[in-house]
VEXMARDREN-425978 format. One record per residue: x, y, z of N, C-alpha, C in turn; residue in one letter. Coordinates in steps of 0.1 Angstrom, whole numbers, plus 5000, padded with zeros to 4 digits. Layout:
N
XYZXYZXYZA...
# end
This chain:
286
865073478166865573358172865573248162M864573238154864473128144865573148133G865773278129866773308119868173268124A868473288137869773258143869973098143L868873028147868972888147869172828133I868472888123868672838109870072868104G870672988107871973018103873072918109M872872888122873872798129873672658123M872472618120872272488114872972478100A872772588092873372588079874872588080G875472668089876972668091877472528095L876672458104877172328108877072228096G876072238088875972158076877172178066A877472308064878572348056879872288061V880172298074881372238080881472088078L880272018080880271878079880671838064V879971908055880271878040881671908037I882172018042883572058039884571958045W884271898056885171798062885271668053T884171628046884271508038884771538024F884671668020885071698006886471748005T886971818014888271868014889271768018E890371748011891471648015892071688028P892271588037892871618050894271658048Q894671738057896171788057897071678061W898071658054899071558058900471628057R901271588067902671648066903371608054P904071698048904771678036905871578039A906071478030907171388033908571458032P909471408040910771458040911471428028R911871528020912571508008914071538010T914871448006916271468008916871547996R917671647997918171727986919071637977P918871657964919771587955921171637955R922071547955923471577956924171557942V924971657938925571647925926671547926S927171487914928171387914929471437921P929871557919931071607926930771627941L929571667944929271677959929271547965G928771437958928871307964930271257965G931071287956932471247956933171317968L932971437970933571507982933071447995L931771407996931271348008931871208010T931971127999932570998001934071008005R934771108000936171128004936371188018A935271228024935371288037935971428037G935771498026936271638025935071728028V935271808038934171908042934772048041H933872138039934172278037934572318023G934372228013934672257999933472227991I932972317983931772297975932272257961V931372187953931772147940932272257931P931772387933932272497924933772517927A934172507940935572527943936372417937Q935872297937936572187931936772207916L935772247909935872287895936872387893V936872497901937872597900939272547902G939472457911940772397913941272317901L940272247895940672167882941072267871C940272377870940672477859941972537862V942272567875943572627878944672527876G944472397879945472297876945772287861A944672297853944872287839945672407833F945372527838946072637833947572637837V947772597850949172597855949972487848L949372367846950072257840950372287825G949372347818949572377804950672487802A950672587811951672697810953072647813V953172567823954472517827955072427817V954272327812954772227802954972297789M954172397785954472467773955772537774T956072597785957372667787958472577787G958372457793959472357793959772297780V958672257773958872187760958872277748S958272397749958172487738957172447728G956272347731955272287722953972307729V953072377722951772397728950972267730T951072177720950272057721950671977733A951871967736952371897748951871957761I951872097761951372167772949872137775G949072137764947672107765947371967770L948171867766947971737770948271717785V949371767789949771767803948871857812F948371957806947372037813946071967816G945671887806944471797809944671697820L945971637820946271547830946271617844M946771737845946771807857945371847861A944471867852943071907855942271787861A942571667857941871547863942571497875V943771547878944471497890943671517903A943071637906942271647918941071547919P940471517908939371417908939971277911I941071247905941671117908942071097922A942671207928943071207942941771187951V940671257948939471237956938971097955L938971037943938470907941939270807949R940670827949941470737956941270747971G941070877976940770897990939470837994R938470847985937070787988937170637989A937970577980938070427980938770387993A939870457997940570428009939670438021K938870548021937970568033936970458034R936470408023935470298023936070178028L937370148024938070028029938270038044R938670158049938970178063937670158071E936570208066935270198073934770048073H934969988062934569848061935269758071A936569798073937369718082936969728097A936369848101936069868115934569858118V933769838108932369828111931969698119W932669588117932369468126932569508141P933669578144933969608157932969708163D932469798154931469898159930169828162A929769728154928569648157928769568169V929969518172930169438184930069538196D930569658195930369758205928969788208N928169798197926669828199926069708206L926469588202925869468209926169468224T927369498228927669508242926869618249S926769728242925969838249924569808251A923969738241922569698242922369588253V923269498253923169398264923369458278R924169568278924369638291923069718296A922069728287920869788291920669928285G921569978277921470108270920370098259L919670208257918770218246919570228233S918870208222919470218209920170348206L919470458209920070588206921270608215P921170568228922370578237923570498233E923170378228924270288223924970348211A924270418202924870478191925670598195L925170678205925970788209927270758216M927270638223928470608230929570558220Q929170528207930270498197931070618194L930570738197931370858195932470868205G932470798216933470798226934370668226E933670558224934370428226934370348213R933870398202933870328190935170338182G935270278171936470288163936770438159P938070468159938470598157937970658144E937870578133937470628120935970668120E935170618129933770648129933270738140L934170778148933770858160933170988157R933771058147933171198144931771188139D931471088131930071078126929071048137A929470968147928570938158928471048168F929571118169929471238178928471338172V928471358159927471448153926071388154Q925971258153924671188155924071218169F924971208179924571248193924071388194G924771478188924371618188922971638181R922771578170921571588163920371528171D920571418177919471348184919171428197Y920171488204919971558216919271698212Q919471748200918871878197917471858192A917171748185915871728179914971618186T915671518191914871408197914271318186G914671338174914071258163915071158158R914771028161915770928159915970898144F914870888137914970858122915670968114H915371088117916071198110917471208114E917871178126919271168130919971058123S919270948121919870838113920070878098L919170948093919370998079920571088078D920771178087921971258087923271178089L923171078097924270988099924670918087L923670878079923970808066924670908057K924171028056924771128047926171158051D926571158064927971188068928871068065R928270948067929170828065929370798050L928270818042928270788027928970658024A928470558031929170428031928070318029D928270228019927270118017927170028029P928269998036928169918048927369988059V927670118060926970198070925570208067G925170208055923670218051922970088056D923669968054923069848058922869838074R923869888081923869888095922769988100V922670108094921670208098920270158095V920070098083918670048080918269938089E919269848093918969738102918569798116A919269898120918869958133917570028132L917270088121915970158119914770058120R914969938114913969838114913869788128I914969768135914869718149914169818158A914469938155913770048164912270048161R911870028149910370028146909669908150E910369788148909669658152909769638167V910969668173911069638187911369488189G911169448202911369308205912669288212G912869168216914169128224915169068215G915069068202916068998193917069098188D917169218193918069318188919569268190L919869208201921269158203921569048194G920668958191920868848182921068908168R920268998164920369058151921769128149M922169198159923469268158924669168157L924569058165925568958164925668888150R924468868144924368808131924968908121S924569028122925069138113926669148114L927169138126928669148127929269028120S928668908122929268788115929268808100G928068858094927968878080929068978075F929269088082930169188078931669138078L931969048088933268998088933568898077R932568818074932668728062932768798049D931968908048932068988035933469058035D933969108046935269168046936369078042L936268958047937368858044937368818030R936168798024936068758010936468868001T936068988004936469097995937969127996R938569108008939969128009940769028000G940368908000940968807992940868837977E939668887973939468917959940269047955L940369137964941169267961942669237960E943069147968944569117967944869047954S943968967949944268907936944069007924R943169107927942969197916944069307915Q944869317926945769437926946769427915S947169307910948169307899947569367886W946269347884945669397872945569547873T945269607885945169747886946569817885V947569757891948869817890949469797876N949169687870949669677856948969777847G947669807848946969907840947570047842A947770077855948370207858949770227852R950570127853951970137848951970147833L951070067826950970067812950570207807A949670277814949170407810950170517813V950870507824951770607828953170607820A953570487815954870477809955070567797A954170567787954370657775954470807779P953770847789953770987792954971027801W955570927808956770947815957970967805L957870877794958870887783958771027776V957571067774957371197767957871317776L957671297789958171407799959671407798L960371297797961771297796962271357783L961471327773961771377759961671527759M960871587768960771737767962171807770C963071737776964371797779965271807766L964771747756965471747743964671827733Q964971947731964172037723964071997708G965071937702965071907688964171787686D963871697697963071587695961571627696V961271707706959871747708959371847698V960171907690959771997680958871927669E959071797669958271717659956771717662R956471737675955071747679954471877678F955171977673954672107671953772127659A953772027650952972037638951571977641S950671987631949371937632949371787634G950271717627950371577628950771537642A951671607648952071577662950971597671G950071697669948971717678947971597677L947771547665946971427662947471307669V948871287669949471177675949271187690V949471297696949271317711947871287715L946971357708945571337712945071187710L945571127699945170987697945770897708S946970927711947670847722946870867735G946470987738945771017750944370937751A943670947739942370877739942570727740V943570667733943870527734944270477748L945070567755945470527769944170527778C943370627776942170637785941270517782V941070477769940170367766940770237771V942070217769942770097774942670087789A942870197796942870187811941470157816Y940470217810939070187814938670047811R939169997800938869857796939569757806L940769787809941469697819940769697832M940369817837939669827850938369767849M937669767837936369707836936569547836W937569497830937769357830938069307844I938969377851939369327865938469387876G937369447873936569507884935969407893R935669447905934869377914933469437916L932469357918931169417920931169507932P930769627930930769737940929369737947S929369757960928169767968927469897965E926169897964925370017962924770057975R924670187977924070247989922570217989R922070188001920670158004919870278007I918870307999917870418002918670548004L919670567996920470687997919970797988A
# end
C-alpha cells in the first residue's frame, strides 16, 4: 500500500513539473498561401478556372503563332520574332487592362454597397446577415463575391475566415478597406457601426470623385504614349506587303535595328507611363 501511494505521488509530481516545463499547445496561426504574380493578375482580372501555367502556355502559343505567321508574310525571320514577342505579351496586356477596368468598376459601386450595408444594419440585421444580403440586393458587380461569402459563412460559421476569403475574391484595395473596417467593427462592437459606415461611404465618394478628375486629365498622356509606341510597328506591318523593302531587315544589321527599336519603344513607353502615373492604392493586409 505504501508503494502504491509513493508511485501515485511521484506520478503527480511529474505531471505538475511537466505542466510548467512543456510549452502549452497553441493553435497554429492561419497562414495564407502565397500567390504568384500571374496568379494575382488572374485574380484581379476576375478570371477563374485558369492557372498560371495555362497562361504561360497561352503566351508561348501566341509567340509561336505570331512568329510563324509574320515570318511567312514578310519572309524575314527577324520581323517574325519581333511580332511574335508582341503576340506573347498580348494576353498579359489584356489581363492587365481587364484588371484595371474591374478595379474602376468596383470603386464606382462600393459607396452604394456601403450605403446598402448601412440601411441593413439600421433595419436590425446583424453584420453577417447584412453582408449576405448584398449578394441579392447589392451592386451587380459585387453580388457574386458576397454570394460566395454567404455560402462560406453558412458552411463554417467563422466570420473572420469568411472575410479573408471575400478579400481574396475581390482582390480590390477599396474592398480591403471596407472588409477591415467591418472586421474591426465586429471585434469592438458598440452602437457606432451605422455612423462608421456612413463616414466610410462619404470618404469613398470623395476619393472616387478626386481620382476620376485626375484620371480624366491623365488620359491624354496614356493615349499619346500608346499611339507613339504603336505607330512605328504599324508602319512596319504595312511595309511587310512590299517584299523588296523588308528584305533589308533580313541581315544582321536589320535585326539590330529591329531589336533596338523594340527596346527603345518599351523604355519610352514605360517612362511616359511613369511620368504620368497616379499613386495606386495598395491592398491592406493582403
